C-alpha positions in Angstrom: 240.1 96.0 147.4 240.6 92.0 148.8 238.5 89.4 149.4 237.9 87.1 151.9 240.0 84.5 150.5 239.0 81.9 153.4 235.8 81.6 151.5 237.3 79.9 148.3 238.4 77.5 150.8 234.9 75.9 150.9 233.4 73.5 148.4 231.7 75.1 145.7 227.7 74.7 147.8 226.7 73.6 150.7 226.0 70.2 151.3 222.3 70.1 151.3 222.7 72.8 148.3 224.6 69.9 146.4 222.1 67.1 147.3 219.2 69.5 145.8 220.9 70.0 142.4 221.4 66.2 141.9 217.3 65.6 143.0 216.4 68.5 140.5 218.7 67.2 137.6 217.0 63.4 138.3 213.6 64.7 138.7 213.8 66.8 135.0 214.9 63.1 133.5 212.4 61.4 135.1 209.2 63.2 135.1 207.4 60.2 136.0 209.2 59.0 139.0 207.8 59.3 142.6 210.5 61.0 144.7 210.3 60.4 148.6 212.6 62.8 150.3 214.3 61.7 153.8 217.5 63.5 153.1 217.4 67.0 154.5 215.9 67.6 158.0 213.1 69.4 157.3 209.6 69.2 158.7 206.5 68.2 157.1 204.0 68.5 159.8 202.0 71.5 160.1 202.3 74.1 162.4 200.3 73.4 166.0 196.9 74.7 166.0 197.4 76.8 169.3 200.4 78.6 167.0 198.8 79.4 164.3 195.9 81.0 166.5 198.9 83.1 167.9 199.9 84.3 164.7 196.6 85.2 163.6 196.3 87.1 166.9 199.5 88.8 166.7 198.8 89.8 162.9 195.7 91.4 164.2 197.7 93.5 166.7 200.1 94.5 164.3 196.8 96.3 162.3 195.6 98.5 165.4 197.4 101.3 166.7 197.3 100.5 170.2 198.7 97.0 169.9 201.3 97.7 167.0 204.4 96.9 168.0 208.1 98.4 166.3 211.5 97.4 166.4 211.2 94.1 169.2 213.6 94.1 172.3 217.2 93.4 171.7 216.9 90.0 173.2 213.6 89.1 173.1 210.2 89.5 174.3 209.7 89.3 178.2 206.6 87.2 177.6 208.7 84.5 175.6 212.0 84.7 177.7 209.7 84.3 180.8 208.1 81.0 178.7 211.5 79.6 178.0 212.7 80.1 181.2 209.6 78.4 183.3 209.6 75.3 181.0 213.4 74.7 179.2 215.1 75.4 182.4 213.4 75.9 185.8 211.1 72.7 185.7 214.6 70.8 185.0 215.9 72.5 187.9 218.2 74.8 186.4 218.1 78.4 187.0 218.7 80.7 183.9 218.3 84.7 184.5 216.4 85.9 181.7 218.9 88.5 180.4 221.0 85.2 179.9 218.5 84.1 177.1 219.1 85.9 173.8 216.3 85.3 171.4 217.1 84.7 167.6 216.3 83.4 164.3 217.3 80.1 164.8 220.1 77.9 166.0 221.7 77.6 162.8 223.0 81.6 162.4 224.0 81.5 166.4 226.3 78.9 166.1 227.8 80.1 162.7 227.6 83.6 164.1 228.7 82.7 167.5 232.8 82.8 166.2 232.2 86.5 165.9 233.2 86.9 169.9 236.0 84.7 169.9 239.8 85.5 168.3 240.8 83.8 165.4 243.4 81.8 166.6 241.6 79.5 169.1 241.7 76.2 168.5 238.6 74.5 167.8 238.0 71.0 168.2 234.9 69.5 166.1 233.1 66.0 166.3 233.7 63.9 163.2 230.9 63.5 161.3 229.2 66.9 162.3 226.8 69.4 161.0 228.4 71.1 158.2 228.0 74.8 159.3 230.2 74.1 162.4 233.2 73.4 160.0 232.4 75.8 157.2 232.0 78.9 159.4 235.1 79.0 160.5 236.8 77.9 157.9 235.3 81.6 156.7 236.6 83.1 159.9 239.9 81.7 159.0 240.4 79.4 162.1 240.6 76.2 159.9 243.9 76.2 158.3 244.0 74.4 155.0 242.4 71.1 153.8 244.3 68.0 153.9 244.1 64.9 151.5 242.2 63.0 154.2 239.3 65.9 153.9 240.3 67.5 157.4 241.8 70.9 158.1 244.7 71.4 159.2 244.4 73.8 162.0 241.3 71.7 163.9 241.2 69.0 166.4 239.1 66.2 165.4 237.2 64.0 167.7 236.2 61.0 165.4 232.3 59.6 166.8 233.3 55.8 165.5 231.0 53.0 165.5 233.9 51.3 168.0 233.3 54.1 170.5 229.4 54.2 170.4 229.5 57.4 168.0 230.4 60.0 171.2 233.8 61.8 171.0 236.7 61.2 173.5 238.1 64.0 175.1 240.9 65.4 173.5 244.3 64.9 175.1 245.6 68.2 174.3 244.0 72.0 175.5 241.8 73.3 172.7 240.1 76.5 173.1 236.3 76.0 171.5 234.5 72.4 171.7 231.2 72.3 169.6 228.9 69.3 171.1 225.8 68.5 169.7 223.5 66.1 171.4 221.2 64.7 170.4 223.5 64.4 167.7 223.3 65.3 164.2 223.9 63.4 161.8 224.4 59.9 164.2 221.4 60.4 166.4 223.1 59.3 169.0 222.8 60.6 172.7 224.9 61.2 175.5 224.3 60.6 179.5 224.6 63.2 182.1 227.9 61.2 183.2 229.6 61.6 179.9 228.4 65.2 179.4 229.7 66.0 183.1 233.7 64.6 182.0 233.3 67.4 178.9 232.3 70.2 181.2 234.9 69.0 184.0 237.8 69.4 180.8 236.1 72.6 180.0 236.4 74.0 183.4 240.1 72.6 183.8 241.8 74.1 180.5 239.4 77.1 180.5 237.9 75.9 177.1 234.2 76.8 175.9 231.3 74.2 175.0 229.4 75.3 172.4 226.3 73.1 172.7 224.0 72.6 170.2 220.9 71.3 172.1 218.3 71.7 169.0 217.3 68.3 169.2 216.5 68.0 172.8 212.5 67.4 172.6 213.2 64.2 170.8 214.9 62.8 173.9 212.9 59.8 175.4 215.2 58.2 177.8 215.6 59.4 181.7 219.5 59.6 181.7 219.8 61.8 178.9 220.3 65.4 179.7 217.9 68.0 177.8 220.4 71.1 178.7 224.4 71.1 179.2 223.3 73.3 182.2 222.2 70.2 184.1 225.3 69.4 184.6 227.8 71.1 187.6 230.0 74.0 186.8 228.6 74.0 182.9 227.4 77.7 183.6 232.0 78.6 183.6 232.2 77.3 180.5 229.3 76.3 178.4 227.0 78.2 175.7 223.6 76.6 174.6 222.0 77.0 171.5 218.2 75.7 171.2 215.6 75.6 167.8 212.1 75.8 167.5 212.6 74.3 163.9 212.0 70.9 164.9 210.6 71.4 168.3 207.5 73.2 166.7 207.9 72.9 163.1 209.7 76.6 162.8 211.8 76.0 159.9 209.6 78.2 157.8 209.1 80.4 160.6 212.6 80.9 162.1 213.1 81.1 166.3 215.4 79.8 168.6 217.4 81.2 171.3 221.4 81.5 172.7 221.9 80.9 176.6 224.9 82.5 177.6 225.5 82.5 181.4 226.9 85.5 183.1 229.5 83.7 185.0 231.2 82.5 182.0 234.1 85.1 181.5 237.3 84.6 179.7 240.3 87.2 179.7 238.1 89.2 182.5 235.3 90.0 180.1 231.7 88.6 180.1 231.4 86.4 176.8 227.4 87.3 178.0 228.1 91.0 177.3 230.2 90.4 174.3 227.1 88.6 172.7 225.1 91.1 173.5 226.8 93.7 172.0 227.4 91.6 168.8 223.2 91.2 168.7 222.6 94.8 169.4 225.0 95.7 166.3 224.2 92.9 163.8 220.7 92.2 164.7 217.2 93.4 165.0 215.3 90.8 166.9 213.0 88.7 165.9 209.6 89.8 164.8 207.1 90.3 167.5 204.3 87.9 165.6 207.3 85.1 165.5 207.7 85.6 169.0 203.7 85.5 169.8 204.1 82.2 168.3 206.9 80.9 170.2 205.3 81.4 173.0 202.3 79.9 172.0 204.5 76.4 172.3 204.9 76.9 175.4 200.9 77.1 176.2 199.2 73.8 177.7 197.3 73.5 174.5 200.1 74.1 172.1 202.3 71.9 174.3 200.1 68.8 174.1 200.1 69.1 170.1 203.6 70.1 169.8 204.5 66.8 171.5 201.9 64.7 169.8 204.2 65.7 166.5 207.1 64.8 168.0 205.5 61.5 168.6 204.8 61.4 165.3 208.2 61.9 164.1 209.6 59.2 166.9 207.3 56.8 165.5 208.8 57.6 162.2 211.8 57.2 163.2 211.4 53.5 164.6 209.6 52.2 161.5 212.8 53.5 159.5 215.0 51.8 162.2 213.0 48.6 162.8 212.1 48.1 159.0 215.8 48.8 158.0 217.2 46.1 161.0 214.9 43.4 159.7 216.6 44.1 156.2 219.5 43.3 157.5 221.2 47.1 157.7 223.1 48.1 160.9 221.3 51.0 162.3 222.1 54.0 165.0 220.1 56.5 166.5 216.6 57.0 166.0 215.8 56.7 170.1 216.2 60.2 171.1 216.4 61.4 167.5 214.4 62.2 164.4 217.8 61.0 162.5 218.6 57.2 161.5 222.1 56.6 160.9 222.8 53.3 159.2 226.1 51.7 157.5 226.1 51.5 153.8 225.4 47.9 152.2 228.4 46.1 149.9 231.1 48.9 150.7 229.2 51.3 149.0 230.4 54.6 149.2 228.1 57.1 150.8 227.7 58.9 147.7 227.3 55.8 145.7 224.5 54.8 147.9 222.9 58.3 147.5 222.8 57.7 143.9 221.6 54.0 143.7 218.7 54.8 146.4 218.0 57.9 144.1 217.6 56.3 140.7 216.7 52.7 141.8 214.0 53.4 144.6 213.7 57.3 144.5 214.6 57.8 147.9 216.5 60.7 148.8 218.8 60.7 152.0 222.5 62.3 153.0 225.6 60.9 152.3 227.4 60.2 155.7 230.5 61.8 154.3 229.2 65.2 153.6 229.6 65.4 157.5 233.1 64.7 157.8 235.2 62.0 156.7 234.2 59.7 159.6 231.2 59.6 158.2 232.5 58.0 155.0 230.5 54.5 154.9 227.5 55.6 156.9 224.2 57.6 155.6 221.2 59.5 157.2 218.1 58.9 156.9 215.2 61.5 158.6 211.9 60.8 160.2 210.8 64.0 158.8 208.5 62.7 156.2 204.8 62.0 156.3 203.7 58.5 157.9 202.5 57.3 155.0 206.0 58.2 152.6 208.0 56.6 155.5 206.5 53.5 155.3 206.6 53.2 151.2 210.2 54.5 151.4 211.3 52.1 153.8 209.4 49.6 151.9 211.2 50.1 148.9 214.6 50.0 150.7 213.6 46.4 152.0 212.6 45.0 149.0 216.2 45.3 147.0 218.1 44.6 150.4 216.2 42.1 152.1 218.0 38.9 153.0 
């Protein structure tokens, strides 16, 4: 018997697991300290009343023989597919068919599992810094090669996102096969304009590449020149797969629901990727529960939409509090306008983890070290706007008292 030894190449624990262990150890040693968490991107506001109403209604249906539901349709309930299509695409002038939408338990699962339909020898291009799941799942699959002294992997093509390029990746000079893009970006919080995204679509079509576009934070977009979907770009249907999530949009981190869009025009080696993903999902996934899909559909109701948008505004206001407070204290910050994340330079030449330890030990604030998202994240730090308004204000007051110049 042999194991998949690619797993042995990974660090012993996932980034956010490491943070959780550090915080737990500090809490055990300092039970009297009040810790404010602005680290992991988990939401804190309760589910919208319309969502709760739908959940209760669906549970009641499951208790009635006439309305009981067994296995859900493999790729999503028609009522949810219609709601997704109408609100997320048709109203933006994007034509997507329902059978190009695959409802799942979240974007994390789908961005991690999408590699199942691609060969191991495909060349992967990744932004740096980047959401760790894209990296780790390709390491697990055997596409990464070996870890180098720089902290990068030998087989990946890296697309550095630096202050000098406004944290936007530059199109690679060589041909690559799979390109991971996330906008608005996690962790930097920066967004991409439609014109800039169109350049990526054009590159992908010219080189027969596939763009894996994570749009998990599209509902936080506030600027008009920022696309909510890659399919707003001409030609994207022949080169892109898009991932969406209800986690940050509607507080579904504990409910679990998202979806992936794979156009039928997306064909490689004469094979429909839509068909491949459909086959993969039918074999490895039994669908999202009826109760959850009814809750997700409620997000698109008129009242549900208003309630969800109020919550998004709440988090965006938190982001403004973080950004403005840090700027006044002399920090250099990025993001926080089209995103719930604020990306900042660490002060006094601290490394990312040194700043993490300092904030935890001195002011009891938890954030995320930029180096945890890749080597180019060293010297930066991420704070999230998903805390309560009260705790967000307290956290920034604590930080600014220490660093105000």
